[in-house]
N, C-alpha and C positions, 0 to 999 in steps of 0.2 A: 412631192416636195413643194414648199411655198413658192419657189421661183417659177413654178409652172402655173401658179395661180393667175387667173384672168378675171378682170372685173367685167361688169355687164356690157362694157363698150369694147371688149377685146376684138370683136369681129366688126366693129363699127355698128353694132346693133344697139339701138336706142333703148332707154329704160322701159319704154312702153311694152317691149317684148318680154320683159322679165317678170314672171308671175310665179306664184306659189300656190299649190293646192291647199285649200283651207281645211286642214285636218287638225282638230284639237287634240291635246294630250289626253291619254287615258289616265285614270287614277293610278297613283304609284303604290307599289307594295311597300308598306312601312318598314317591314323587317321580318324576321323569322317567326313562324308559327310556333306555338308552345309544343305541339306534337303533330304528327301526321294527321291531316284533316280527315275526320270520319265521313264527311260529305264533301263534294267538290267545292273548292274555293274559286270564286269568279271575279275577274276584272272586266267590267263592262266595256264594250266598244263604244266609240263616239260616232253618232249619226248612223248607227246600224244596230240591228237587233242581234247580230252575231257578237259573242263576247270576244274581247281582246285576248284573254288568257283564262284557261281553266286548269287548275292544278288539283292535287290530292286525289287523283283517280287511281284505280287498280281494277280495271274492268277487263274481263277476258276478251280476246280478239283473235279469232281463228283465221287462218289463210295466210297468203303472202302479206307482207307489210302494207302494200298499197291497197289490196283488197280488204284487209282487216281495218285499215283506216277509213275507207269509204263506208264499210258496213257499220262501223262505230258511229260515224256522223249521221248516217241514215237512221240508226236505231234510236238516236237521241235528238231528233229534229226539234223537239220543243226546247232543248237546251241550246243548240247551236244555231238554229234557223239558217242552216246551210243546205243548199241543194247539191248533193254529190255529183249529179249529172252536169253541173256547171263548173266542175273542177277538172283540171288537166294536170297530171303528174309532171313535174319539171325537174325533179331530182330527189335524191335520198342520201342520207349520211348514216353510216354505221360506225359505232365506236368499238374500241377493243373490249369493253365490258358488256357488249351485246345490245346496247341501246340503238334504236333505229328511229330516225326522223324522216318522215315522208313529207315532202314539200309539194303543195298543189298551187297552181295558178288559177284564179277565178276567171271564168269566161262568161260573157253576157251575150246570149244568142250566138255563141261561137266566137265572139270577138274578145281578145284578151282585155282584162281590166287592169289598167296601169297601176303597178305597185301592189296589187291585191293578191296576197299569198296567204294560204291557210296551212298550218303545219300540225301534224299528228305525231306524238312521241310514244314509242312503244318500247317495251323491255321484255326480255325472255324470248323463248322460241317454242314452236310447236304448241302443245297443250298448255304450256306455261306462259304463252305470250299475253301481255297485258298492255292496255293503253294507260299511260300515267299522266299525260297532260296534252292539251290541245290549245291552239291559239294562232293569232296572226291578224290579218286584215281581210275581211270578207264583207262586201258592201251589199246590204239588202236594199230593196226598194229602187233598184236601177230600172229605169224605163226608157233609156236613151235608144234612139233608132240604131240599127246595125248596118244600114246601107247608106253610103255617101250620096248626097244630092248635089254637091258642088263638083264640077268636072275635075278630073285628075290634073289637067294642065293648070287650072286655076289654083288648086291646092299647092302644087309645086311652086307656082309663081309667088304665092303668099309666103311660103317658107323662104324662098330666095329673097323676097322683098324685105325680109326682116334684117338683112344686111344693109346698113344705111350708107356705108362708104361706097361711092359709085365704082371706084376702081376694084375694090374687093368684091362687090356684087357682080360685076361683069365677069369675073373669073370664078365665081362661087359655083359649087355643085350641091345637089340635094339628093342624098341617098334615101330611097323610100323603103320604110320598114312596115308598111301596111297600116291597117286600122287598129286603133285601140279605143277603149272607153276610159275617159278621165273620170274618176269617182267623185265628182262634185255634185252633191245633192242627188238628183235623179240620174246623174251621169251625163257625159258629153262625148259624143262620137268625134274622134279626131284622127287625122292621118299623121303618122309619126315620120319625121325626116331627121337625118343627121346632115346638117348644113356644114360644108367644108369651105373655108375661105382663108385668105391670108390676113394676118393681123396687120392693120394699117400702120400700127406703131412700130412693130418689129420686123414685119415681113414673114414671120414664122407661120406655120400652119396652125389653124385653129378650127375647132369643131364645136357645134352647139346642137343640142337636141331641141327640135322645134316641133310642136304639136299644133296642127292647123285644124280648127273646127271644120268637120267635114260636111256640116249642114249650112254653115254661114260663111265659111271661107276666111276667117280671121284667126290670127295666132292666139291660141288659148293658153299655151304654156311653153316656156323656153328656158333652158339653162345650159351653161358651159359644160363641156365634157372633153374627153381626150380619146375619142373613138378612132379606129383605123379608117383610112380613106376608102372610098368605094373601089379602089383599084384591086382590092383583094386582101387576103389574109397573109400570114407569114409563109415563107417558102417551106414547102413540105419536105424538102430534102433532109431537114433536121429530124423529121419524125420517123424516117425509115432507114436507119443506118445499115441494117442487114442487107437491104436491097442494093445499097450503094457499095457493098463489099468492104465495109469498114471493119477493122479489128481493134479491140481495146489495147492500149499501150500506156506507158508512163514516160514522162519527160521532164524537162526543166524549162522555166521561163522567168524572166525578170518581172517583178511587179512594178507598179507606177512609181514606187519610191526607190527602185533600183535594187531591191533585194531579190535573190534567187529563190524561186519557189518550185516545189514539186507539183506537177500538173498531170491530170488524167487526160489523155489525148487519144486520137484514133489514127491508125495506120491505113493509108490508102493503098489500092492495088499496085500503084506505081512506085511504092516504097516511100513516099513523102507522108507528111503528117498534117493533121488539122486539129483545131482546138474544139474537139467534140469529146465530151465525157460520157462513156458508155457504161460506167460502173453502177448506175442506178436505173431502176425501171423507167424513170423519166429521163430521156436523153437530153443532155445539156450541150448546146452548140453556141459558139460565140463568133460573130462576124465583125470584121474591121471595115468600117465604112470608108476609111482612107480619106477623111475630111469631106465626104459628100455632104451636101446640104440636107438639113432636116426635112425639107419639103420632098426630097427624093425617097424618103423612107416611110412616108405616110401610108402607102399601100403595102404590099408584100415586100419581101427582100428582092431587090433587082436581080434578074437572072445572071447578070455578069458579075455579081458580088459573091465570091466564095467565102467560106469560113476562114478565120485567121489560119495561116498556113506556114509550114516550115519544111525545108528539104530533109531535115533530120529531126530527132526527138528533142534536141535542145533549141528552143525557139529564140529568135533574135531580140535585140533590145527594143525594137519597135513594138513588140507584143506587150511590153510593159508601158511604154510611153503612150500607147493608144488606149490603155485601160483594159485591153482584152484579157490579160492574165487575171486581174482582179475580178472582172465580170464572171469569168468561168469559175474561179474558186469560190466567190461569194454566192453564186447561184447554187453551188453544191452545199454550202453551209446552210442556206435558207431551206433547201430541200430537206436536208437532214434534220433540221430543227422541227419542221412540221411532221416529218415521218416518225422520228424517234419520240417526239413528245405526244403526238396525237394520232399516229398511225395514218397520216394523210399521204397519199401517193401523188405528190406534185401539186402544182397550183390549181389544176382543175380537179384534183382528187382521183383522177383516172390514169395517171401515168403519162399524161400528154407531154409532148416535147416542151422544153424550156429554152427559149431562144433570146439571145441578147445581141444588140448591135451597138458597137462602141465607136468612138472617134468621129462623132457627128458634129458638123459645123452649122453655122447659121449666117447666111449671106457672106460666106467666105471668112467669117471671124470665129474665134473659139466660142463654143456654146456651153456655158456653165449651167447645165440643167440635166435632169433625168426624169423619165416618166414611163409608166406602163400604158401602152396605147390600146389595150384591149386584147392583144394577142402576143405581144413581145415587149421586151425591155429595150429602151433606147437611152443611151448614155452620151452626154456631151463630152467634148474633148477637153473641157476645163479651160486652160489658158495660163497666162502668166500668174494669175492670182490663185488658181484652183488646180488641184490634181484632177485627172479624169474622174467624173462623178462616180464611176464604178468602184473607185478605190475606197469609198466610205461604205462599210458594211451596213450601217444603220439605214443609209439611203437605199442601198440595194434591197434590204429587208423591207423597208417601207413600201417601195414601189412594187415589189413582187407580191407583197401582201394585198395590194389592190387586185392582183390576179386572183388570190384566194377569195377576197370579198366578192368580186364579180361572179365567181362560180358558186357562191353560197347565198348570202342575204342580198347581194346586188344592191346595196344602199344607193339610192338616187343621189346624184351629185348636186344637190341644192339644199339650202336651209339646214335644219338640224340633222336630217338624214345624211346630207353631204358632209357635215362636220363630224358625225360619227364615223363615216367612211374614212376620213382623214385621221381621226383620233385612233381608230383601231389599227390603221397602218402605222401611225406613230408608235403605238404601244408595242406591236410585234417587231417593228424595225429595231427599236431600242432593246427589246427583250432578246432578240437574236444576237445583237452585238454584245450585250452584257454577258449572256450565257457563253458565247464563243470565246470571249476575251477573259472569262473568269473574273469579271469585275464585281465589286461589291455594290449592292443597291445604295449604299451610303456614299459611293464615289461621286464627287461633284459633277463628273462628266456623264454619269449614268443616265440622267434625265435629259441630256442635250441631244438634239437631232441634227446631224450633219456637221458636227463640230470638228471632224477630222479631214474635211475636204479642202481646207485652205492651206496654201503653201507657207503662209506667214500668219502671225497673230495668235491670240489666245483661243482656246476652244470656246470660251464663253462669247467672244466677239464673232467667231465664225459660225456658231450654231444658227440654224434657221428658226428653230422653235425649241422651247424647253418645257417639259411637262411638269416642272415644279414651279411654274409661275403663279400659282395660287389664284388663278382666275375663276370667277363664279358667274352664274347666270345673272344674279341680281346686280352685281357691280360691273360686269364686263361684257355681257352679251351684246353683239352688234347685229342689229336687224337692218333690213333694207335690201336693195338690189346689188350693192357692192359685193363682189366675189361670189356671185350666184347665191346670195342670201347668207354669206359668211361661212362658206364650207371650210375654208382654211382659217379664217379669222377666229372662229369660235371653237376650233378643234381642241385646243388645250383645256377648255372647260371640261370636256368629257374625258379626254386622255389623261388629264390631271387626276381625275377620280380613279381611273383604272390604274394609273401608276401608284397612287396612294395605296390601293389594294395590294399591289405587288410588293410594296415596301412593308406593309403591316402583316400580311399573310406570308407564308413561304412562297417564293416565286413560282414553283411548279404548280402549286394549287391555284394561284392567281391566273397563270397562263391557261390552265384547263377551264377555269370559270369563264374567262373572256372568250376562249375558242368555242366553248359550247354555247355561250350566249349568241355568238355570231352565226354558228352553223345550225343551231337548233331552234332559235327563238326570234331572231331579228328578221324583219321583212323590209322591202325597199323603201317604204315611206315612213318608217318609224322615226320618232323623235327622241329627245333626251330621256324623257320619263319612261318611254317604252324600253329604252336601253337599260335604264336602272332595273325595271321589272325583269328584263331578260337575264341580267346578271344574277339577280336574286333567285330566279327560277332555276338557272343553271347551277347555282350553288346548292340548292336543295337537291337537285338531281344527283350531284356528285357527293352528297352526304356530308356537307359542311356542318360543323357543330353550330349550336345557337350563338356562341361567342363569335365564331367566324362570320356567320351571316350578319351579325350586328356590326362587325367591322366593315363588311361590304356596304351595308346601308349607311354607316357613318361617313364613308368616303364620298358617297354621292351627296349626302347632306352637306358636307363641308364645301362642296362646289355648287351648292344651290340647286341641285338636280332633284327636285321633288315636286309632287303634284301642286299646281297652283302657284308656281314660282313667279309667273307673270304678274300676279297680284301684289307682289312685294317690291315692285320697281319704283314706287313713289312718283307716279306720273302726276303732273299738275293739270291735265286736261280731263274733260268728261268724254266718255265713249258714247257715240251715237249709234254705231253699228260695228260689231266686232267680227274679226276673222274674215275679212274680204278675200275672196279667192283670186281676184285679178288685181294685183297690187298697185297698178299704175293707172287704172281707169279714173279719169278726173271727176270729182264731185262738182256740184253747183250749189250755190246758196243765194238767198235773197228773201227779204220780207219775213224773216223769222223761220224759214223752212230750208231744208236741204233736199237734194235729189242725187242719188248715186246708185251704181250697180252694187247692191249690198245684199247681205244674207237676209233671209226671211226672219220675221219676229220669232222668238222662242215660244213654246207652247203655252206659257203662262202669260203671254202678252207683253213681255218686256222687249226692249230693243236689243239688237245685236245677238241674234241666235247663232247657232253654229252650223246650220244647214244652208250652204250657199245656193243661190240661184244665179248661176253665172251669166245668164242672158237677160236678166230682168232688172228694171229700175224700180227702186223704192223711194218713198219720200217720207219725211218726218220733220218734227220741230227741232230747231237748233237749240232749244232749251233742254232737250232730252225728254220732255214730257210726252206721254202717250206712245203708242206702238207705231212703228213705221208701217206704211201700207203700200201695196204694190201699185205702181203707176202704169207700167207698160203692159200691153196685152200678152196673153199666154199663147203666142203663135209660133214658138220655136225659133224665132229670129234673135239676133244679137242686138240688144238695146243699150246704147251708151252715148257718151259725149253730150250730156244734157246741159241745158241752160234753164234758169228760172228767175222770175221776178217776185216770187213768193205767192203768186196767185195761179199762174199757169207755168207750164214747162214745154220745152221743145227739145227734141233729141233725134239722133240718127238710129235707124234700124237697118241691119244688114242680114240678109239671108235669102233663102230660096222660097219664093211664093209659087202659087199655082201657075203663074205666067213666066217668070224668069228669075234669074239671080239678081236680086234687087238691092239698091241702096236708097232708102226712103227717109224723108224728113217728116216726123210726126209731131203733133202738139196735143195737149190735153190739160184740163184744169187739175190742179193738185187735189182739189176736194173730191174728185171722182164724180162730181155731179153732171159732168158733160161727157160726150163721146171723145174717143181718140180720133183725131182728124188728120188726114194726109195733106201735107203742105207741098211736097215736091216728090215726084217719081218720074224718072225719064231713063230710057235705055241708054247705056253707055255714059251716064253722067252721075257723079257722086256729090251729094250735098254734104257740107262739112261746117264745123264751127258755128252752130246756131247761137243766136242771141235773142233775148225776148225782153220787152218792156211794154207793159200795158197791152194794147191791142196790136203792137208792132212786133214782127219777127224778121230778123235778117240772117243771112247765111251766105256762104260761098258755094260755088258749083264748079267742079272740075270736069271738063269734057275729055274723056279718055282718047277720043279719036284725034282731036286737035292739040291736046295738051294745054288748052286755054283755061284759065280760071276767071270766073266772073262773080260779081256781087249781086245778090237778089234781096228784095224787100217785099214783105207782105204788110201793108199798112191797114190798120184798123180792121183786121179780119178778111181783107180782100185777097184774091189770088195773088201769089208772089209774081213779081215782075223783075226783069233784069235792069240794073242801072247802067247807064252808058259810061264807058271808060275809053280813054284814048287807045288807039291801036298799040299793041305791045306793052300795055300797062296791066299789071296783075295785082289784085287785092289779096290781102291775107289778114287773118286774125281780127274779124270784125268785133265791134263793141257797140252797144245800143243802150240809150238811156234818155228818158224825158224828151223825146222828140228829135234827138240827134243820133245819127249813125256815123261811126268812124271806123277806119281800117288803116292798115299799113299798105301803101301802094308802092310798087317797085317797077322799074323799067331800065332799059339800057340807053344811056346817053353818051354816044361815042364810045370811048374806052371805059367810061365810068358806069358802074351799076348804082343806081339811085334808089334809096328807100325814103318814103315820105309819109309820116302820119297825116291822115287826111280826114277832115270833118265834113259831114253832109247834113244839111238841114232838111228834115222830112217835110216840114210845112212849106219851106221855100222851094223845095225840089232842086237844090243845087249845092255844090261844094262851097263851103264858107271859109275854109282854112286848109292850107297844106304846108307842112313844115318839112323841108328837105333835111336829111340827116345832117347833124352838126359835124363840121370838120374844121378844126383849128388850122390856121395857116402853117404850112410846112409839114403837116401830118398826113398820114394816110386817111383815105375816106373812111367815115364811120358808118355804122349800120343801125337803123332804128327797128325796134320790134316791140311786141307786147303792148299795143295801144289799148288804153282803158279810159272810158268816160266816167268821171266822178266829180262831185262838187261843182258842177258847171264848168269844168275844164277837161282837157284831154291830157292824159299822162302817157309816157312811153319810156322805154329804155333806149339809150344812145351809147354805143360803145365802138371802139376801134374794131375793124373787121378782121379779127383773128380769134381762134379758139382760146377760151380761158380769159379773154380780156375782161376787165372790170368795166361796168356800165354806169353811166349817170342816169338818174331818174329826172326827166324833164316834164314840164307842165306848160301847155299852151292854151291861150284863149280860144274859144270856139269861133270867134270871128277873125282869127289870124292876126290879132293885134300885138302879140308878144309872147315870149317864152321866159319862163322862170326855171331855175334849177332847184329841184326839191332835194336832191342829194348828189354830190359830186362823185364821179367814179374814182377819185383819189381818196375818198373818205374811207376810214376803217369800216369793214363789213359792208362794202358796196356790193351790189349784185353783179353777176357775171353775164356776159352775152348769152342770150337764150334762156335766162332764168324765168321762172313763173312770176308774173306780176298780177296782183289783184287789188282792188281799191273800193272803198266805200266813200261816202261824202265826208268822212272824218279822217281816214287813215289809209296808207298804202302798205301792203304786205308783200314781201318778196322772199325768194329763196336764195341762199348763199351756198354755192357748191365749191368745194375745195379740191385741189389736185391731191393725189396720193402723197401723204407726208413721207419724208425720208425714213422715218422710223416705222412706217406701216400705218394702216388704218386704225383709228380709234373712234370711239363714239363721238368725241368732240369734233372730229374731222368730217363726220357724215353730214349730209345736207341739213341745214337748219333754216328756220323761218325768222325773219326780222320784220319789225313794223316801225313806221315813221309817220308823224302827222302829215296830213295832206298838204299843208303849206310848207313843210320842211321842219327840221329839228334834228334831234339826236336819235338814231335808230336804237331800238330795244329788242331783245330776244322775245319773240312771241310766246315761246314755251321753253321751259328748262328740261323737257323730256330729252333723254340722252341719246335715243336712237335717231334714225333717219326721219326727216320730215319732208313732205312733198305735196304737190298739187293743192296749194291753198286756194280757198274760195271765200271772199269777203261777204259777210252778211250785212248787218246793220251796225252803225257805230264802229267800235273796234273789235266786234266779234268776228271770228274767222273759224271755218272748218278746214280740216286738212287730213291727209293720209299719214298715219304715224306707224313706224315699224319698231318702236321701242320694245314691245312685249314679245318679240320673236315671231310676229305675224303682222298683218296689215289691218289696222283699225281706222275707222272714220271717227275723228275726235273733234272737239271744239274748245275754244277759250273765249271768254268775253272781253278780255283786255290783255295787253302785253304783260309778260312776267317781269320784264326789266332786265337787270343784270343777273346772270346765273353763276 
């Protein structure tokens, strides 16, 4: 449900930890074929020789389904380019009409490849068994190592270090899931962790999947999830009723609205009863948490917490007010829907126990939420405004469908795959409710999700989402790091298409199409276009007519889900490099050139290819002319955080060398005419924030042993030396230009923490200006940040010292003679504390971040870039692109490059001047 949605800062984890795998969309199937294909019809894979989907097959396949599937792949190696020896069977689905889907996971040298699953679909039995289609994601060309070189303790520390809030980090835990290969380019070996911590905003438990590069020790991928804590799984008492001596019985219990309901219950040996339904192969047991805090339920069910209980078969009123009655009844309805409609035996398809915990609180207050935690349902107690969340059948159906999804396609909870995860849960949650209630698809409430959970108000006002909101990719897609790439925010784009199919086809047919697409075609990293292809392929399997298949295609068309939809967004920027895999790695620009951790050029020599090199830096022209060229060496290390003056670049490399686990500062000419030169490498010390201007390079160094940060300078190519600072003074965020070096210096002065933009003349060898952070009389002390040299002056942000405060942009003379205000923090569209600030000799560009609007996130509320003349004036929007904009880097004049998430991925883009008013 949307109320469990978490943004990228839910764990106090900064945006730099939120990344997305750079996997482009496969071509979409346009619609039905005129007749069964006489030869295989193929949808090519992206960045792999293995096809995404092959249909139109009717090839004999002898043996067990798994053996037959492997033999088929081996016999047609020239078609699939798949090594059957690198496949491990992870599940199979058999339908009532005899179709069988065998789901394989790709392994690289024995290590699982994240999200890589290949599926083979068979029909018939014995001598009549045939392969009818094959597809999924299998990544060819993987050459990643399979042995970690970073110590296990360092990998765990990196995962825990992604929690930025100190209090949350101190109590955080990291559950180790072992090695995986991330399928970026040649692959990237990572250690996968589930990091558990308290949400600093709410105090509730949060979890995030964190993948730490096992060869360089940096976070390579992270996204929010709702996994169970490492304390263990659900209590297995619910899975073995016979051993507990339970006998099936019936009784009565009031529901959350006070109505008496018949319930299936279990009689204990002592003659009392508990809320365990034994009438189905999957045992359904409901526990009453009695107001326990949500944090207590993150691991299994506490040993001292029994199922909802009654001395006789007629349960007390508390069973209704807690939500236990509704949870038990609705779990049965969900089970019956999947069993009767698709032949599925429970959420896991194997008759596994279905467990619910109701009456959960948060910090002693009512908890208006519900979620599937990976092993059980957890329902909040509701409160004065809400019934217990188990009382809404569509919510129960939505959350329990997440259990079905996790046991089939296991769609990853980020970006478009995460949005499809939510969309399919939306679809079946509402389909279950509409079916059980006998509602018409034309009922205004049919498309509403969660509309019945409120004690007062209209269904429309109460609903969390509505699948008839007519959202489309082109008009409404929200890209960026918010909500783990929009997994909830973009859900109704896809679920709207599915719901349109249910309204135009008969509901039973639509349900079967969506279910088969989920269980037989979708894989963890699929996007919207792959989802469209899956639905059409499922429809063909089920024998839909040409008219029906056209209806399915038209529904996706109406929501903009078709190949190449990103090209229809009307962006006003030029793309320099597309499909960046690490969405927050900052670019650098200067002198008409950019440097960034970007994909390699495409084979025909253009910029912005689709095969990422996640550890390499590339450079190119900010005009977009010519192909980018690789700048960093191919040494297996992680190269990022660059700086450039348009002639040379400096950057940080992290990784394991022959000597040690290193953090090294490197420099090289952009032309490639000179060698890559090492500027700083020392055990236990990390160089950061390089800046370059002419022959000068400056950077900070953090000493891990002492915690001290120092400022270093290499002048005119000479070895770098440390500049003297007063004891207890710390430099941050250096800036270098035309013979001057500046930084923000901080120190403790009694009870006050002081921040001061500081200017150092390289020629004079001394500090020439220091401006303490501005503080108006009678106000709290302010904080200075983001110092930048431009136009012969020093610029910086000055804001009250609290999160979300609006900042002024100030400008100081290099000799300390005075301060001007470029933009007041009281002005409309002023930046916020901690915003990115970049400047050329003509203009200042900055990011404006908004808090989550009351009505929810929109494209207009995502981070946007603004530009103002260096001497002050009226800010203008740099670009009217509707998605998130981040990490600006000023080039020359008013030209700026930045990272843009408008097209549903992260692109490096450029504009030559501000767009003005959008």
